[in-house]
C-alpha positions as CSV (number, residue, x, y, z in Angstrom):
1,M,111.6,168.9,96.0
2,N,108.7,166.7,97.0
3,G,108.9,164.9,93.3
4,L,112.3,163.8,94.3
5,I,111.6,162.6,97.5
6,Y,108.7,160.2,96.6
7,A,111.1,159.1,93.5
8,C,113.1,157.8,96.2
9,L,110.7,155.9,98.2
10,I,109.2,154.4,95.0
11,L,112.7,152.9,94.0
12,I,113.2,151.7,97.4
13,L,110.0,149.9,97.2
14,I,110.9,148.3,94.0
15,Y,114.1,147.3,95.4
16,W,112.6,145.7,98.7
17,I,109.8,143.9,96.6
18,E,112.5,142.2,94.5
19,L,114.7,141.6,97.2
20,P,115.7,137.9,97.1
21,H,114.6,135.4,99.7
22,A,117.8,134.1,100.3
23,L,119.3,137.6,101.7
24,I,116.5,137.6,104.6
25,P,118.9,137.1,107.8
26,N,118.7,133.5,109.7
27,S,118.9,135.6,112.8
28,L,114.9,136.2,112.7
29,I,114.3,133.0,113.7
30,I,116.0,132.6,117.2
31,R,113.9,130.3,118.8
32,K,115.1,126.5,118.6
33,S,112.4,124.5,116.5
34,P,110.3,121.3,117.0
35,A,112.9,120.1,113.6
36,E,116.1,120.8,115.6
37,E,115.0,119.9,119.1
38,L,114.0,116.4,117.6
39,E,117.1,116.2,115.5
40,T,119.6,116.8,119.1
41,W,117.3,113.8,120.4
42,L,117.9,111.5,117.9
43,K,121.8,112.4,118.0
44,K,121.5,111.8,122.0
45,F,119.3,108.5,121.6
46,N,121.4,105.7,123.4
47,W,119.7,102.2,121.8
48,N,122.0,100.5,124.4
49,N,120.1,102.5,127.5
50,R,116.6,100.5,128.5
51,Q,116.1,103.4,130.4
52,E,116.0,106.2,127.7
53,L,113.1,103.7,125.8
54,K,111.0,104.2,128.6
55,D,111.5,108.1,128.6
56,S,110.5,108.4,125.1
57,G,107.4,109.9,126.0
58,Q,109.7,113.2,125.7
59,L,110.1,112.9,122.2
60,P,109.7,116.2,120.0
61,V,106.8,116.5,118.1
62,Y,108.0,117.1,114.4
63,K,105.5,116.3,111.3
64,F,105.7,112.0,110.6
65,Y,109.0,112.0,111.8
66,T,108.1,111.4,115.2
67,E,105.6,108.9,114.5
68,V,108.1,106.9,112.6
69,V,110.7,107.3,116.1
70,E,107.9,106.1,118.2
71,V,107.3,103.1,116.0
72,L,110.9,102.2,115.9
73,L,110.9,102.6,119.9
74,N,107.8,100.3,120.4
75,L,109.2,97.8,117.9
76,A,112.3,98.0,120.2
77,R,110.2,97.0,123.5
78,R,108.4,94.2,122.0
79,M,111.1,92.8,120.3
80,G,114.1,94.0,121.2
81,G,116.8,94.5,119.0
82,N,118.7,98.1,117.6
83,Y,117.4,100.2,114.8
84,Q,120.1,102.2,114.6
85,D,120.4,102.2,111.1
86,S,117.1,103.2,110.7
87,L,117.4,106.3,113.0
88,L,120.6,107.8,111.2
89,F,118.8,107.4,107.9
90,L,115.6,109.0,109.6
91,R,118.2,111.6,110.6
92,E,120.0,112.6,107.1
93,G,116.0,112.9,105.9
94,L,115.1,115.1,108.8
95,Q,118.0,117.6,107.9
96,V,116.9,117.2,104.2
97,D,113.3,118.6,105.5
98,R,114.6,121.4,107.2
99,Q,116.6,122.8,104.7
100,F,113.4,122.7,102.8
101,E,111.0,124.1,105.3
102,K,113.9,127.0,105.7
103,K,113.5,127.8,102.3
104,I,109.7,127.9,102.5
105,K,110.0,130.3,105.7
106,E,112.6,132.4,103.8
107,A,109.8,132.8,101.0
108,T,106.9,133.4,103.0
109,L,108.6,135.8,105.8
110,G,110.0,137.5,102.3
111,M,106.6,138.3,101.2
112,W,105.3,139.7,104.9
113,L,108.5,142.0,104.4
114,Q,107.3,143.3,101.5
115,M,103.7,143.8,102.1
116,G,104.3,145.1,105.5
117,L,107.2,147.5,103.8
118,M,104.3,148.4,101.4
119,M,101.9,149.4,103.8
120,I,104.3,151.3,105.8
121,L,105.6,153.9,102.8
122,T,102.1,153.8,102.0
123,W,101.4,155.8,105.2
124,T,104.4,157.7,105.1
125,F,103.3,159.1,102.0
126,I,99.8,160.0,103.0
127,L,100.9,161.2,106.6
128,G,103.8,163.2,104.8
129,A,101.1,164.7,102.4
130,L,99.0,165.4,105.0
131,S,101.6,167.4,106.8
132,L,102.4,169.4,103.8
133,V,99.2,170.6,102.5
134,D,96.3,172.2,104.3
135,V,93.9,170.1,104.2
136,K,91.8,168.0,107.1
137,I,90.4,164.8,105.5
138,S,88.0,162.6,107.4
139,L,89.7,160.3,110.1
140,S,86.7,157.7,109.6
141,K,88.0,157.5,105.9
142,L,92.1,157.1,107.1
143,V,90.5,154.5,109.3
144,L,88.6,152.6,105.9
145,I,91.9,153.1,104.2
146,F,93.6,151.3,106.8
147,L,91.0,148.6,107.5
148,W,91.1,147.5,103.9
149,Q,95.0,147.3,103.4
150,T,95.3,145.0,106.9
151,I,91.9,143.2,105.4
152,G,94.6,142.0,102.8
153,L,97.2,141.2,105.8
154,I,94.6,138.8,107.2
155,C,93.9,137.1,104.5
156,M,97.8,136.4,103.4
157,P,98.4,133.6,106.3
158,F,95.0,131.8,105.3
159,I,95.7,132.1,100.9
160,I,99.3,130.8,102.1
161,S,98.2,127.7,104.3
162,F,95.8,126.8,101.4
163,L,98.7,126.8,98.9
164,R,101.3,125.0,101.1
165,K,98.4,122.1,101.9
166,K,97.6,122.2,98.0
167,Y,101.5,121.7,97.1
168,F,102.8,119.4,99.9
169,G,99.7,118.1,102.0
170,D,100.2,114.8,99.4
171,I,104.2,114.7,99.4
172,G,103.6,114.4,102.9
173,K,101.8,111.7,103.0
174,L,104.1,109.6,100.5
175,W,107.2,111.0,102.5
176,K,105.7,109.0,105.9
177,M,104.9,105.7,103.5
178,L,108.4,105.7,102.1
179,F,109.7,106.4,105.7
180,V,108.2,104.0,106.9
181,L,108.9,101.6,104.4
182,K,112.5,102.1,103.9
183,S,112.9,101.9,108.2
184,L,111.5,98.5,108.7
185,V,113.0,97.2,105.4
186,K,114.7,94.7,108.3
187,V,112.8,94.6,110.7
188,P,111.7,91.1,111.7
189,L,107.6,91.6,110.7
190,S,105.3,90.4,108.1
191,R,105.1,92.3,104.8
192,T,101.8,92.8,105.7
193,E,102.1,94.3,108.9
194,I,104.8,96.7,107.6
195,L,102.8,98.0,104.7
196,T,99.8,98.4,107.3
197,I,101.8,100.3,109.6
198,A,103.1,102.6,106.7
199,G,99.6,103.5,106.0
200,I,99.8,102.1,102.4
201,Q,96.2,101.2,102.2
202,E,96.1,105.5,102.6
203,L,97.5,105.8,98.9
204,V,93.8,106.0,97.2
205,Q,93.8,109.6,99.2
206,I,96.1,110.7,97.1
207,K,94.5,112.8,94.3
208,Q,97.3,114.9,92.8
209,K,98.6,114.4,89.3
210,S,101.6,115.0,89.4
211,L,102.0,112.4,92.2
212,S,99.9,109.6,90.0
213,N,103.1,108.4,89.0
214,I,104.8,107.6,92.0
215,V,101.4,106.4,93.5
216,H,101.4,103.6,90.7
217,K,104.5,102.8,91.3
218,L,104.5,102.4,95.1
219,K,101.4,100.4,94.7
220,E,103.1,98.2,92.5
221,T,105.9,97.6,94.4
222,C,104.3,97.3,97.6
223,H,101.9,94.4,95.3
224,Q,104.8,92.4,94.1
225,S,106.7,92.9,97.6
226,L,103.5,90.9,99.2
227,K,102.6,88.4,96.2
228,L,106.6,87.1,95.7
229,G,108.3,87.7,99.1
230,T,110.4,90.0,97.2
231,S,112.5,93.2,99.1
232,Y,111.2,96.4,98.4
233,E,114.3,98.6,99.4
234,E,115.9,99.3,96.0
235,D,111.9,100.3,94.6
236,V,111.4,102.6,98.1
237,K,115.1,104.4,97.4
238,Y,113.9,104.9,93.8
239,L,110.5,106.1,94.8
240,M,112.2,108.8,97.5
241,E,114.6,110.3,95.0
242,E,111.6,110.6,92.7
243,L,109.5,112.3,95.2
244,R,112.3,114.3,95.8
245,F,112.4,115.8,92.7
246,Q,108.9,116.3,92.5
247,E,109.0,118.0,95.9
248,K,111.4,120.7,94.3
249,W,109.5,121.1,91.4
250,H,106.4,122.0,93.3
251,F,108.5,124.4,95.3
252,E,108.9,126.3,92.4
253,L,105.7,126.0,91.5
254,F,104.5,127.6,95.0
255,E,106.9,130.2,94.6
256,K,105.3,131.2,91.1
257,R,101.9,131.6,93.2
258,L,103.5,133.5,96.1
259,L,104.3,135.8,93.4
260,V,101.0,135.8,91.8
261,L,99.8,136.2,95.4
262,K,101.6,139.2,96.1
263,L,100.6,140.6,92.8
264,V,97.1,140.1,93.7
265,L,97.5,142.1,97.3
266,L,98.8,144.6,95.6
267,S,96.3,145.4,92.8
268,I,93.5,144.8,95.3
269,F,94.3,146.2,99.0
270,F,97.5,148.7,98.5
271,L,97.5,150.3,95.1
272,P,93.6,151.0,95.6
273,S,94.3,152.6,99.1
274,Y,96.8,154.5,97.8
275,L,94.6,155.9,94.9
276,A,91.9,156.1,97.3
277,F,94.0,158.8,99.5
278,I,95.4,160.4,96.0
279,F,91.2,161.2,95.2
280,L,90.2,162.2,98.6
281,L,93.3,164.9,98.7
282,L,92.4,165.8,95.5
283,G,88.9,166.1,95.9
284,D,89.6,168.1,99.3
285,L,92.2,170.7,97.1
286,M,89.4,171.2,94.8
287,A,87.0,172.3,97.3
288,L,89.5,175.0,98.6
289,M,90.0,176.5,95.1
């Protein structure tokens, strides 16, 4: 009977470990995100209302999108004009970004749920086993097992943050440059000023090899635009499409690394905790015989 119970627990564990991230309910996220707040602000903003330009200090902060909006608002205050087309384009990019961030949240939240479930099942087994046999394992040893599992959970957010920065940090820098360039394509500013606002000089800081082709093309586009005074709009649109493809590929790598991380955490922090308890339990049972 006990063997059947444990077999059922193992089957439930396997099911949850392989549970697709897409099945995680969206209702778990209740509070409105900064991205949603910024999108709502962009929908309500009216260029014809000069008071809104003055009250833009209430602008929701989200990634580089807020910086691009502030650049457009500052240009409107300084030079006048209506940049509604640029804001619409920015809002479209924001919507795509929200979907992308949602996928990342589902992937990381799925991992948290799986690790939490593993910990719950482990302690369900430990407490159930202790209630079935007349063995008193030292409380300090059980605390050590709990602390070891807790260390694994504490390590998780730091490793996930490192992986996120590794795979998406430089991509975020490129998105900011491309969005600024695209938003200012029809603004009456010199090419030099536009490139400075976009932060093109920071391209040298992008070292990720998979993005080297996009970095090289963007440098060439900016150089040609300065040298010949030609429009860079079509080149920037092409680079944005190429960067979107790279972003999807990086997300696939990110998901694979999360899977590896999950297996590492299971093999270092959770499986040894389970085996340690079995070893302690068998040791005490042998001592009673």
